[in-house]
C-alpha positions as CSV (number, residue, x, y, z in Angstrom):
1,X,-4.6,-9.4,20.2
2,X,-3.3,-6.0,19.2
3,X,0.1,-5.5,17.6
4,X,1.7,-2.1,17.1
5,X,4.6,-1.6,14.7
6,X,6.4,1.7,15.0
7,X,8.0,2.7,11.7
8,X,6.1,2.1,8.4
9,X,9.1,1.8,6.2
10,X,10.1,-1.3,4.3
11,X,10.9,-3.4,7.4
12,X,7.8,-2.2,9.4
13,X,5.5,-2.7,6.4
14,X,6.9,-6.2,5.8
15,X,6.4,-7.1,9.5
16,X,2.7,-5.9,9.2
17,X,2.1,-7.8,6.0
18,X,3.5,-11.1,7.4
19,X,1.7,-10.8,10.7
20,X,-1.6,-10.0,8.9
21,X,-1.3,-12.9,6.5
22,X,-0.8,-15.4,9.3
23,X,-4.2,-14.2,10.7
24,X,-3.5,-14.6,14.4
25,X,-3.8,-11.0,15.4
26,X,-7.1,-9.1,15.5
27,X,-5.4,-5.7,14.8
28,X,-2.1,-4.4,13.6
29,X,-1.5,-0.7,14.1
30,X,1.2,1.0,12.0
31,X,2.7,4.3,13.3
32,X,5.1,6.6,11.5
33,X,6.2,10.2,11.9
34,X,5.8,10.9,8.1
35,X,2.3,12.4,7.5
36,X,-0.1,9.9,5.9
37,X,2.6,7.3,5.3
38,X,1.4,4.7,7.8
39,X,-2.2,5.3,6.8
40,X,-1.3,4.7,3.2
41,X,0.7,1.5,3.9
42,X,-2.2,0.2,6.1
43,X,-4.8,0.9,3.4
44,X,-2.7,-0.7,0.7
45,X,-2.2,-3.8,2.8
46,X,-6.0,-3.9,3.8
47,X,-6.8,-4.0,0.1
48,X,-4.9,-7.4,-0.2
49,X,-7.1,-8.9,2.6
50,X,-9.7,-10.5,0.3
51,X,-6.9,-11.7,-2.0
52,X,-4.7,-13.2,0.7
53,X,-7.6,-14.5,2.9
54,X,-6.9,-12.7,6.2
55,X,-9.3,-10.8,8.5
56,X,-6.7,-8.9,10.6
57,X,-7.5,-5.3,10.7
58,X,-4.7,-3.0,9.7
59,X,-4.8,0.7,10.5
60,X,-2.2,3.5,10.3
61,X,-1.6,6.7,12.2
62,X,0.8,9.6,12.2
63,X,2.7,10.1,15.5
64,X,-0.4,9.6,17.7
65,X,0.6,7.1,20.3
66,X,-2.8,7.3,22.0
67,X,-4.0,5.1,19.1
68,X,-1.6,2.4,20.2
69,X,-3.3,2.0,23.6
70,X,-4.0,-1.6,24.6
71,X,-1.2,-3.1,22.5
72,X,-0.1,-6.5,23.6
73,X,3.1,-6.5,21.6
74,X,4.9,-3.5,20.0
75,X,7.7,-3.8,17.4
76,X,10.2,-0.9,17.1
77,X,11.6,-0.7,13.6
78,X,12.0,3.1,13.6
79,X,15.3,4.8,12.9
80,X,17.5,5.3,9.9
81,X,18.5,2.2,7.9
82,X,22.0,1.3,6.9
83,X,23.5,2.5,3.6
84,X,26.3,0.8,1.7
85,X,29.6,0.8,3.6
86,X,27.8,1.8,6.9
87,X,28.1,-0.4,10.0
88,X,25.1,-1.0,12.3
89,X,27.2,0.8,15.0
90,X,27.4,4.0,13.1
91,X,23.6,4.4,13.5
92,X,23.7,4.7,17.3
93,X,23.7,8.5,17.7
94,X,20.4,9.1,15.8
95,X,18.7,5.8,16.5
96,X,19.2,5.9,20.3
97,X,17.2,9.1,20.6
98,X,14.4,7.7,18.5
99,X,14.2,4.3,20.3
100,X,14.2,6.0,23.7
101,X,11.3,8.3,22.7
102,X,9.3,5.5,21.0
103,X,9.6,3.0,23.9
104,X,8.5,5.5,26.5
105,X,5.5,6.6,24.4
106,X,4.5,3.0,23.9
107,X,4.7,2.1,27.6
108,X,2.7,5.3,28.5
109,X,-0.3,4.0,26.6
110,X,0.2,0.2,26.9
111,X,1.9,-0.4,30.3
112,X,1.7,-4.2,29.9
113,X,3.2,-4.3,26.4
114,X,6.0,-6.6,25.3
115,X,8.6,-4.7,23.3
116,X,10.5,-6.2,20.3
117,X,13.5,-4.1,19.1
118,X,14.5,-4.3,15.5
119,X,16.3,-0.9,15.2
120,X,20.1,-1.0,14.8
121,X,22.5,-1.4,16.4
122,X,20.0,-3.9,17.7
123,X,21.8,-5.4,20.8
124,X,22.6,-1.9,22.0
125,X,19.1,-0.6,21.3
126,X,17.7,-3.5,23.3
127,X,20.0,-2.7,26.1
128,X,19.0,1.0,26.0
129,X,15.3,0.0,26.3
130,X,16.2,-2.1,29.4
131,X,18.0,0.9,31.0
132,X,15.4,3.6,30.3
133,X,12.1,1.8,30.7
134,X,12.5,-0.4,33.8
135,X,10.4,-3.2,32.2
136,X,11.1,-6.7,33.4
137,X,13.6,-8.5,31.2
138,X,11.1,-11.0,29.8
139,X,9.2,-8.1,28.1
140,X,12.1,-6.7,26.1
141,X,13.3,-8.7,23.1
142,X,15.9,-8.0,20.4
143,X,15.1,-9.6,17.1
144,X,18.6,-10.2,15.5
145,X,19.4,-13.8,16.2
146,X,16.2,-15.1,14.5
147,X,17.1,-13.2,11.4
148,X,20.8,-14.3,11.5
149,X,19.8,-17.9,12.0
150,X,17.5,-17.7,9.0
151,X,20.4,-16.4,6.9
152,X,22.6,-19.2,8.3
153,X,20.1,-21.9,7.2
154,X,19.9,-20.3,3.8
155,X,23.6,-20.5,3.4
156,X,23.7,-24.1,4.8
157,X,21.0,-25.3,2.3
158,X,22.9,-23.6,-0.5
159,X,26.1,-25.4,0.4
160,X,24.4,-28.7,0.9
161,X,22.3,-28.3,-2.3
162,X,19.4,-29.4,0.0
163,X,15.9,-28.1,0.5
164,X,15.9,-25.6,3.3
165,X,13.3,-27.6,5.3
166,X,16.0,-30.2,5.7
167,X,18.3,-27.8,7.5
168,X,18.5,-26.5,11.1
169,X,21.1,-24.2,12.6
170,X,21.5,-21.3,15.0
171,X,23.4,-18.1,15.3
172,X,24.2,-16.6,18.7
173,X,26.2,-13.6,19.8
174,X,25.9,-10.0,18.7
175,X,23.9,-8.9,15.7
176,X,26.9,-7.4,13.8
177,X,29.1,-8.4,11.0
178,X,31.9,-9.3,13.4
179,X,29.9,-10.4,16.4
180,X,27.8,-13.3,15.1
181,X,28.6,-16.8,16.2
182,X,27.1,-19.3,13.7
183,X,27.1,-22.7,15.5
184,X,28.3,-24.9,12.7
185,X,29.1,-27.7,15.1
186,X,25.5,-28.0,16.1
187,X,23.9,-27.5,12.6
188,X,22.1,-30.5,11.1
189,X,20.4,-31.9,8.0
190,X,17.5,-34.1,9.2
191,X,19.3,-34.6,12.5
192,X,22.6,-35.5,10.9
193,X,25.4,-33.1,11.6
194,X,26.2,-31.0,8.5
195,X,29.9,-31.8,9.1
196,X,29.1,-35.2,7.8
197,X,28.4,-33.6,4.4
198,X,30.5,-30.5,4.3
199,X,34.3,-29.9,4.7
200,X,35.6,-27.7,7.5
201,X,36.6,-25.2,4.8
202,X,33.1,-25.1,3.3
203,X,31.5,-24.7,6.8
204,X,33.9,-21.8,7.5
205,X,32.8,-20.1,4.3
206,X,29.1,-20.7,5.3
207,X,29.8,-19.0,8.6
208,X,31.6,-16.0,7.0
209,X,28.8,-15.6,4.4
210,X,26.3,-15.6,7.2
211,X,28.0,-13.0,9.2
212,X,28.1,-10.5,6.3
213,X,24.5,-11.4,5.2
214,X,23.1,-8.0,6.1
215,X,26.0,-6.1,4.5
216,X,25.8,-8.2,1.4
217,X,22.2,-7.2,0.9
218,X,22.8,-3.6,1.8
219,X,25.4,-3.4,-0.9
220,X,23.0,-5.0,-3.5
221,X,19.9,-3.1,-2.5
222,X,21.4,0.3,-1.4
223,X,19.6,0.0,1.9
224,X,18.8,-2.6,4.6
225,X,16.9,-5.7,3.7
226,X,13.2,-6.0,4.7
227,X,11.6,-9.4,3.7
228,X,13.7,-11.6,6.0
229,X,13.6,-9.2,8.9
230,X,9.8,-8.9,8.6
231,X,9.5,-12.7,8.5
232,X,11.7,-13.1,11.5
233,X,9.6,-10.6,13.5
234,X,6.3,-12.2,12.5
235,X,7.5,-15.6,13.6
236,X,8.6,-14.3,17.0
237,X,5.4,-12.2,17.5
238,X,3.3,-15.3,16.6
239,X,5.2,-17.4,19.1
240,X,4.3,-14.9,21.8
241,X,0.7,-14.1,20.7
242,X,-0.1,-17.8,20.4
243,X,1.9,-19.0,23.4
244,X,3.8,-21.4,21.2
245,X,6.8,-21.9,23.5
246,X,9.1,-21.8,20.5
247,X,12.8,-21.5,20.7
248,X,14.4,-18.6,19.0
249,X,17.9,-17.0,19.4
250,X,17.3,-13.4,20.3
251,X,18.9,-10.6,22.2
252,X,18.0,-10.7,25.8
253,X,19.4,-9.2,29.0
254,X,21.8,-11.6,30.7
255,X,22.5,-11.8,34.4
256,X,25.3,-14.5,34.5
257,X,24.0,-16.8,31.8
258,X,26.8,-17.7,29.3
259,X,29.2,-16.1,31.8
260,X,27.9,-12.6,30.8
261,X,26.2,-9.9,32.9
262,X,24.6,-6.5,32.2
263,X,24.5,-7.0,28.5
264,X,21.9,-7.8,25.8
265,X,23.1,-10.3,23.3
266,X,21.8,-13.2,21.2
267,X,21.2,-16.5,23.0
268,X,18.4,-19.1,22.5
269,X,15.2,-18.5,24.5
270,X,11.7,-19.9,24.7
271,X,9.1,-17.4,23.6
272,X,5.5,-17.6,24.9
273,X,2.7,-15.5,26.2
274,X,5.0,-13.8,28.8
275,X,7.6,-12.9,26.2
276,X,11.0,-14.5,27.1
277,X,9.9,-17.4,29.3
278,X,13.3,-19.1,29.6
279,X,16.9,-18.7,28.6
280,X,18.2,-22.0,27.1
281,X,21.8,-23.0,27.9
282,X,23.9,-24.7,25.3
283,X,27.1,-26.8,25.7
284,X,29.8,-24.7,24.1
285,X,33.4,-25.6,23.4
286,X,36.2,-23.4,24.7
287,X,36.5,-21.9,21.2
288,X,32.8,-21.1,21.0
289,X,32.9,-19.6,24.5
290,X,35.8,-17.4,23.4
291,X,33.9,-16.3,20.3
292,X,30.8,-15.2,22.3
293,X,33.0,-13.4,24.9
294,X,34.7,-11.6,22.0
295,X,31.3,-10.8,20.5
296,X,30.2,-9.4,23.9
297,X,33.2,-7.1,24.1
298,X,32.2,-5.6,20.8
299,X,28.6,-5.1,22.0
300,X,29.9,-3.5,25.3
301,X,32.1,-1.1,23.2
302,X,29.0,0.1,21.3
303,X,27.0,0.3,24.5
304,X,29.7,2.6,25.9
305,X,28.6,5.2,23.3
306,X,25.1,5.5,24.8
307,X,24.0,8.5,26.7
308,X,21.2,7.8,29.1
């Protein structure tokens, strides 16, 4: 199993590290446009192998996509990261050109590859990959919902003063500060709805803190986060590589599901060896349906800025 990660910055390197440590891939290839950067990151990570007990081979390359040939899964993290005060949508002009070029180069050398998009604005970049590559929808996956849900569970555990292993919850909708739809009504602690433990006001605060999770970290760090995005990617890649049939919310192309068409947005899916193997329907209230429709309108507005 060969995994390629395009972009060896903080997010890409974090993806590579978590994938390698889990030891399910035979090879992880890092590619970057900065001379020697991917090679250095790969070498540094390889020097942790004996300490962390993994046998995954990590290699790096500068801009040579021929070295990515035979990749089963490729993760696109390349593009400029957010700076404090910057929205994900403001990145579209630069990152669209990068993602377009990267995806076409990956497919040229690995025609059967499954693509995972991390670059922001993530839903729009996932949609762009659909429009320019012609790949079947099951082989194009946007990462956002898995990350947003991890942040939701972190905030739920914080509010409950509970271990995070007790908590389950999901975020659907667009991967943006205004587009996320944390499903507080469905969230549980050991199968008991969290509404049994938390007031409506506290749950509303949890949802709001979740939605600005990325912006909060960007303000603190001065750039985009990397540990949690890397962990989200590694979990999704493992589900595909090991055919785990695990459920993740992620950005996928919809053709009528959830009342939406011709859009990539976060909904729960089953991930297995074929990529997205099934889109899972959830019973939503009218209020929740209205929120996902509103989220979709925001994504469509950003999509309208694309130039194919």
